[in-house]
N, C-alpha and C positions, 0 to 999 in steps of 0.2 A: 825713541818715537817708533810706534808700530807702523808697518807699511801695509797699505791696502791695494788690491788689484783684482780686476775681474772683467768678464765679458758682458757687455750691455747690448742686447740685440733688439733692433728696431724693426717691427713688422706692421703691416696694415694694407689696405686696399691701394690700387694705383692712384697716383696724383694726390696723395694725402699730405705730402710735405716731408717725408722721411729724409730725403737727401738734403733739403734745406736745413733741417734740424741738425743733422750730423755735421754739415759744413759749419754751422754756427758754433757747435761745440768745439770742433777741431781748429777753427780759425783759418782754414784753408779750403779751397774748392777741390775736394776730392771726388765727390759724386756729381755727375752732370745733372743739370736741372732744366727741364722744359715743361711746357703745359701738356705735352702728349703723354698718354698712358704708356707703360712698359719702357720708360726711359732707362731705368736701372735693369741691367740684365744679369749682372754678377753679384756676388756677395763681396762687399768692399769693407775693409777694416780701416778705421781711423783711430789713431792712438793719441791720447792726451795724457801727458805726464806732469806730475807735481812732485814736490820734494818727498812726500810720503804717500803718493798714490799713483796708480796707472789705470786709466779707463780705456778699455779696448772696445770701441763702438763698432757695431756691425750694421751696415745698411744693406737690406735685401730687396730683391724685386718685389713689386706690388703683387698681392695675391690675386690670381686669376684662375679660370678653368682652362687648362691647356688645350690648344687646338692643333699643335704640331710639335715635333720633337724638340725644337729649341725651347718652347714654352715649358715642356716637361722638365728640361734641364734647369730652367729658371726656378721652377717650383721646388726642385731638389735643393737649391741653395736656401730657400725659405725653410724647408724641413730641417736642414742642418742647423739653422739658427736656434732651434729648440734644444739641440743636443748639448751645447756647451755654455748656455746662458747662465750667468749668475743673477742677472736682473733682466726682466723682459719689459720693453716699452711697446705698448700697443697703441698705435696712433690712429685716431679717427678725426673726421672733420665735422664741423657744424652741419646738421641736416642728415648725416649718415645714420643708418639704423641697423646695419648688419655687416658681417664679414662675408666675403663671397664664397668662402669654403667652410662648411659646418665642422669638418674634422679639425681644422686649425682652430676654430672658435672654441671647441671643447678642450683642446690642449691649453688654451689661454685660461679658461675658467677653472681648470683643474690643476694649474701649475702650482708647484710646491715652492717656487722661488718668488721673490717680490715682483709684483706687476704694477707698472705705472701706466695708467691709461691717460694719454695726452689728448685733450680735446682741442684740435688745432683750428686755425683760421677764425679765431674769435673776433678779429678786427672786422669781420664781415657779418657780425651778429649784433643782437641787442641783449639787454639784461634778462628779459623774460624768456627769450629763446634759449639763452645760455643755461638758465636755471632748469628749464624743461629737459635740456640735453643731459645735464649732470645727473638729474634724477633717473632718466632713461638708462644711462650707462651704469649707474650705481646698481640698478636692478639686474641688468644683463650680466655685469662682471663684478659680483660682490667681493671678490678677492683682490680687486685693484684699488689703488689710491688714484683718484682722479684729479688732474691738474689742467686748468685751462691755459692755453698758450697761443701765441702767434709766432711761429718759427720765422716767418718772413720779417716781421717787425721787431723780433727779439724779445717780445713780452713774455716774462716768466721763464725764459731760457736759462738764465743763471740760477734761478730757484730750482729748476729741474736738475741741473748739473750738481748743485749742492746736495740735493736729495740722493742722487746717484752715489756720490762720495760717501755719504752717511750710510748707505746700504751695502757698500762694497765689503766683501769678506777680507779678512787679513790674509795677505799672500805676498810673496816677492813678485817683482815685475815679470811679465811674460816675454816682453820684447826689450831690446836695448832702449835706453832712455832718450836717445836722439832720433829714434825711428818714428815716422809719421804715419806710415801705412804698411800693409803687407804686399802691396802691388808694385811691380817693377815700373821703370820710367816709361817703357813702351806702352804699357796699359793706359797711362794717362794721356799719351799722345793719341792713341786710338779712340779713347772716350771723348777727347776734345773735338776731334774731327767728326765723330758720330753725333755729338751734340749739335754742331752747326747744320748737319744734314737733317736732324730732327726738327730744327727750327725753320729751315728754308724750303723743305720739300713736303708734299702733301700725300694723302691716301696711303698706298701700300709701300711707297718708295723707302721711307726711313726704316721700316720693319724688315725689308729685304736686303738691308745693307749690313756688312761687317767690315771692319778695318784691320789691315795687317801691315804693321810697320816693319819693313824689310831691312832698312838701314838706319843706324843711329850712330853718328860719329861726333864725339864731343872734343872740341879744340879749346884753346884758352879763352877765346872771346866769342865763339860761335858754335852752334850745334847744327849739324847737317842731317836732315831727316828725309827719308824716302818712304812714303806710305802708299798702300794700294787700297782702293775702295772696291770691295767685292759686291756685286749685285747678282741677281738670279737670272735676269733676261737681258737680251740685247736692247730692247726698248727702254729698259731702266737705265742702261748705260748712257743712252742718248739724252735722257732727261737729266741725269746727274751732271753731264758735261755742259748741256745747255747750248744756246746759240753762240757759235764761235768760241766756245769754252768759257762763256761769261759766268755761268752758274758755278762751275767748278772753281773758277778763280775767286769768287766771293767766299766760298767755303775755305779755301786756302788762306786768304788774307785774314779772315776772322779767326781761324784756328791759330795761325802764326802769332797774332797779337796776344791771344790767351796763353800760348805756350811760352812766349817771351816773359810774361809776368810770372808764370809758374816756375820756370827754370832760372829766371834772372839773367838771361843771356840772349844775344841775337840768335834768331832762328832762320835757317834756310830750309824751307819745306817744299818738297816736290810731291805732287799728288798724281796718281794714275788710277784709271778705272778698268776693272776686269770683270768678265762674266764668270761666275762660279755656280753652275746650274744647281738649283734645289739644295743649296748648302744647309738651309734651316732644317731639312729632314734627313740629312746625311750624318750618321753617327761619327764617322771618321773625321769629317770636316768640323763638326761641333767640338770634338776632342782637341783638334788642332787650334781652335779659337778659345780654348780654355773652359769649355762646358764639358759635362760628363766626366768630371775628374774622378 
């Protein structure tokens, strides 16, 4: 039996459902999901193994026009997705008409590898609108195979995955067959905490936050974690903590529940808040947090 393996890279505008799709493929919550734009900051790999295949899925940040150094780093992750892709998934949603970056769009339309254009969120559409959208994108991206999906509802997700396996090149596995992702445990702790902040805080607060897990001690029945929430200003620190610590406590309780599901163990989570001025524009700090690699 011949073995297939390859990199399948998912790109698109913010909020189009890329993370929902990857989590559906992998069967685990690897990428955090919120309704806010720029939820994904890193390039996250999810690995799906079968007896005769390995699919290495790559979820990248949504394509934006960068406004500060952190966003430049996020777009570097997107650019890298073109370099090693065996199959490219370009995700759009019903009603969308263009990609926010013309240079990226040209890369898609001139790609020499298979391109799957997934028209997502069709559960919010009707037949006439769907047909119009399929025609629009067929003209814009003539080199792509268009598949209508609902990543959230699971509609056509298996069909897309079957198509991916069909298109994979013959190759040995790139990663051990029991590996689920390329990220360390602390990365998922940080992302889980950041997801809760994205959900519960408004305006600039979620975008000024980065998480640093300083301690991770695993025992037989419990994992003890100490994480620091970095903000850029003292006023943000007060908002994160909330009245008598109530807001921070809510983040901690919700993150702990998700982490207990993820690790399958009891979690003891300590959260602290520190001011790290202008970290989003500081190259040294960005490198420390895993950007600018």
